[in-house]
C-alpha positions in Angstrom: -34.1 21.0 11.3 -33.1 17.6 10.0 -34.5 16.9 6.7 -34.6 13.0 6.1 -36.0 13.5 2.4 -32.9 15.6 1.2 -30.0 13.3 2.9 -32.1 10.4 0.8 -32.1 12.2 -1.9 -27.9 13.4 -1.5 -26.9 9.8 -1.0 -28.7 8.7 -4.2 -27.3 11.5 -6.3 -23.7 10.0 -4.3 -24.5 6.6 -5.5 -25.4 7.8 -8.9 -22.3 9.7 -9.0 -20.1 6.8 -8.3 -21.8 4.1 -10.4 -21.9 6.8 -13.7 -17.9 7.2 -13.1 -17.3 3.6 -12.4 -19.4 2.4 -15.4 -17.1 5.9 -17.2 -13.6 4.0 -16.2 -15.0 0.5 -17.2 -15.3 1.8 -20.7 -12.1 3.7 -20.8 -10.1 0.8 -19.6 -12.0 -1.4 -22.3 -10.1 0.9 -25.1 -6.7 -0.4 -24.1 -4.9 -3.1 -24.9 -4.5 -6.2 -22.9 -0.7 -5.1 -21.6 -1.7 -1.3 -20.7 -4.8 -2.7 -18.9 -3.4 -5.1 -16.9 -0.7 -2.7 -15.6 -3.1 -0.2 -14.9 -5.6 -3.0 -13.3 -2.0 -4.5 -11.0 -0.7 -1.0 -10.4 -3.8 1.1 -9.1 -6.8 -0.9 -9.0 -5.9 -4.2 -7.3 -6.1 -4.0 -3.4 -2.4 -6.2 -3.9 -0.3 -3.9 -5.9 2.5 -5.1 -8.4 6.1 -4.1 -8.6 7.6 -2.4 -12.1 9.9 -5.5 -11.8 6.8 -8.4 -11.4 5.1 -6.6 -14.2 7.8 -6.4 -16.3 8.5 -10.5 -15.6 5.3 -11.3 -16.3 5.0 -9.5 -19.9 8.6 -9.8 -20.8 9.8 -6.3 -21.0 11.9 -4.3 -18.8 10.8 -2.5 -15.2 11.3 0.8 -16.9 9.3 -0.4 -19.9 6.7 -1.5 -17.7 6.9 2.4 -16.1 6.0 4.4 -19.1 3.6 2.1 -20.3 2.0 3.4 -17.0 2.7 6.4 -17.7 1.3 6.6 -21.5 -1.6 4.7 -20.1 -2.1 6.9 -17.4 -2.3 9.8 -19.4 -4.6 8.1 -22.5 -7.3 7.4 -19.4 -6.6 10.9 -18.5 -7.9 12.3 -22.4 -10.4 9.5 -22.0 -12.3 10.2 -18.7 -11.8 14.1 -19.4 -15.5 14.7 -20.0 -16.0 13.4 -16.5 -16.3 16.9 -14.0 -14.1 16.8 -10.6 -16.9 15.8 -7.8 -15.7 18.4 -5.0 -16.1 16.8 -1.4 -17.8 19.0 0.8 
């Protein structure tokens, strides 16, 4: 039998989870320096992804340095977000 209350509860819990993760991500991003935050935003969070070269020009560094900063920043974000358990899709 289809239980509308269970469906509503599941949807509500999913929404709460998404809000929690979004909040945690915002908090973690705020702990980054401005350049690192900008690189992560434009490489991972923007609808229009920037290339390493574009970000290198923007920040007056090489594309390779952007790649290094991106990698180290992703590692730092992973550590900052490490307390969030991964939600397993049903």
